[in-house]
N, C-alpha and C positions, 0 to 999 in steps of 0.2 A: 504494500500500500504506500502511495506517495504522500509524504507529509509536507505541508506548507510551512515555510520558515517565517513568513509574514502573515499574521492572522487577518481575517476579514475586517476587523475593527480598524486595523492600520490603514487599509485602503479607504474605508468609509471616512475616517478622519482626514486622510490625505486629500481626498477630493472635496471635502467640506471646508478645507482651510482657506485662508485669505488669498492663497496663491491662485485660487480659481478666478479671481478678478483679473489677474494677468492673463490667464488662459482665455477668458472671454474677449479681452481686448485683442489678443493675438488672433483669435478665431475670426473676429470681425475684420481685422486687417487682411488676413489671407482671403477671406470671402470677397472683400473689395478688390483685391488684386487678381481675383479669378484663378487662383492657383498658379499664376505665372511666375511669382517671385517667392522664394523662401528666405526668411530672414536668417535662419541658422544655416551655417555652411554645411554642417553634417547632414542636414535634410537635403540639401542640394546634391551631396554625394550619393545619398540613398536613392533619390529620384533618378539620377543618371543610371544607377545600377538596375533599378526597376525597368527603365526604358529599354535597357539592353536585354534583360532576361524574361520579362513578362511576355506572355503570348500576345500577338498583335490583334487577335480577334476581340472586338469590343463587346462581344456577347459573353465573355468569360465572367465567372463569379469568383470574387476574392473575399476571404474571411480573415479578419484580424482577431486574434485571441487576446483577451484582456485589453479591449480596445480603448477604454477611457483615457483621455477625454475625446478621442476620435477625431482630433483635428487633422492629423496626418492622413488618417483613413479617408476622411471627407475630401481632403485635397487631392489625393490620387484618384478618387472617384471623379472629381470635377476635371482634373487635368487630362486623364486618359479616357474619360467618357465610358467607364465600365461599371458593372454592378458591384458594389461594395457592401459587405456585411460585417457586423461586429458582434462579438459575444462578451458580455460583462456581467459579473455577479455582484459587484458593489452597487448599492442603491444610489449613492451620490455620484458615483462614476457613470452609472447608466443615465442619470438625468443630464449630466454634462455632455455625454455622447449624443443625446437627443438634441441638445442645443446646437451642437456642431453640425449635425445633419440638417436641421431646420435652417440654420444660417446659410448652408450651401445648397439648399433646395434638393436634398436627397431624401428618399423615402424612409421615414422613421421605422416603418415596419421591417426594414432590413436589419434593425438592431435587435439582438436577442438577449433578453434578461435571463441568464441561466448560469449555472456552474459548469464550466467547461468539462469537468470530470464526471458529471452526472450521466448515468447510463442512458437515460431517456434522450438526453441531448446527443450523445455519441451515436445512438442508434438512429435517431431521426436524420442526422446530417452526415452519416457515414457515406463517403464517396461522392459528395455533392459539389465539391469546390475544385476550381482549376488552380487556385493559389491559396495556400494557407500560410499566414505569417504571424509572428509575435515579436515584439520588441521589448526587452527587459522583463521577460515573463518567466522563462524556465529556470533562471538562477534563484528564484524564490522557493525552490523545492529541493528536498533532500535526495530525490531520485530523478534528476532531470532527463535521464535517458528514457524513462517510462513516459515522461511528459512529451518528449519528441515523438514517441510512437503514437500517442493520442493525436498529435498533429497530423501524422501521415494517414491515419485511418479516415480522416475527413476528405482526403484527396481523391480525385478521379485518377485512373491510370494515365500516366504521362504528365500529371500535375506537378506543380512546384511547391516546395516547402522553403520558407525563408525565415530564419531565426537569427536574431541579434541579441547580444547581451553586453553589459558594460565591461570594460577592461580595467579592473582595479589593481592589476599588476603594472599599470602605467602610471604616469603622473596623476591621473585621476584618483587613484587609490590614496595617494598622499594627501591630496586636497580633501577627499572625503573624510579621512581620519582627522583632519583639522577642523572642518566645518560641521560634519554630521557623523561623528564616530559611533553614535548609537544605532546607525543604520547598517553597519557592517555585519552584525550577526544575522540580519534578515536576508543575507545573500550567501549563496553557495559559491564561495570564491575559488574552490578547488577546480572549477571548470573554466576559469578565466585565463587559462594559458592555452595557446593554440592547439598543442598536441592533445590535451585533455578534452578540449571542446570538440575536436574532430571525432573523437571516439564515441561521442553521444549519438552519432548518426549511423544507422545501419547500412550495410553494403547493398541493401535493396534499393538504395538511392544512388543515382548517378550524380556525382559532384559537379556542380557548375561553378561554384565559388566557395572558397573557405579560407578566410584570411582576416587579419585586422583591418579595420577601416575607420575613417574619420580622424578628426583632430581633437586635441584636448578641448573641453567645453565646460565653461563655468555654469552653463544652464542645467547641468545635471544635479546641482546642489541647491539646498534650501537654507541652511544655517540653523543651528540649534539654539541660538539666542538672538536678541534684537541687534546687538552689535555685529554679530556674524552675518545676519540677514542684510543689514545695511552695507556691510563690506562687500558681500557677494553682489548686491544690486549694482554697486559702483563698478565692480570688476566685469559684470555682464554687459554694462553699457560700454565700457572701454573696449571689451572684446568685439562687440557689434560694430564699433566704429573702426577698429584697427584690423579686423579680419581680412578685408580686401587686400591689404598690403602683402602679407606672406603668400597669399594665393597667386600673386603675380609671379613670384619666384619659385614657389614650391608646388609641384604638380602631384607629387606622391602623397597618398593619404592612408597608407597602411604600414606605418612604422609602429612596431610593438610598444615601444616606450612612450610614444606620444599619442597614438591612436586611442580614441575614447571607447571603441567598441570592437567586438568580434562578430563576424557575419558568416553565416552558412546559407548557401542556396543549393538545393538538390532536387533532382527530378525523379518522381516515382516511376519505377520500371514496370 
């Protein structure tokens, strides 16, 4: 049996926090820009990867697991003109996801309020999707390999599974330990090295991509005190202003010590 390292109350409180105000502002900004511009550089990287590997057929169905606040999900739906679905079990996270879909004129009925591990959910949606992805999800469980298998069950033959997790063995981990040390026990850090991460995915998948990706990102952190929150807010603003400068000179985005995430993309045989 798979055990969650972060309880449901953590996610309910997380999506109920004052940070949701910033999410709503971001959501309206992305909606206004019609999905053509992403403020965060790492989202730009991920969008380019999606463009490269996603099926070109606009009739495909894509599911995000643990989708709250569904801003990214709504944006790829808008940008690619494809059917996007999300599953979320947190009440507050589900409400935020509905706001994101409404803001982007996407059908709210495509959001599923359910526990991803529930047998009724798994049975109902088994083999229904062309792409199943999660971002920052599997590392919150003690047996992430089993969580990956549940992803794959929802795929049609030939479908793609896309999984990303944070990289706390990079500079990100040091910053997390400084600003949010209480969050570390909620993560399965053993899988945050590339060799261990790759082992989670069965040979039944054809590897399309498995590597580090993205740059260091202050937006991953929240701050466990008022002073830390204010410091982070300042650093996030500086990052947003200065990010275009290194991108002119640095094209590589998969350096293990700097990259913020690990990413796997595989095709179901």
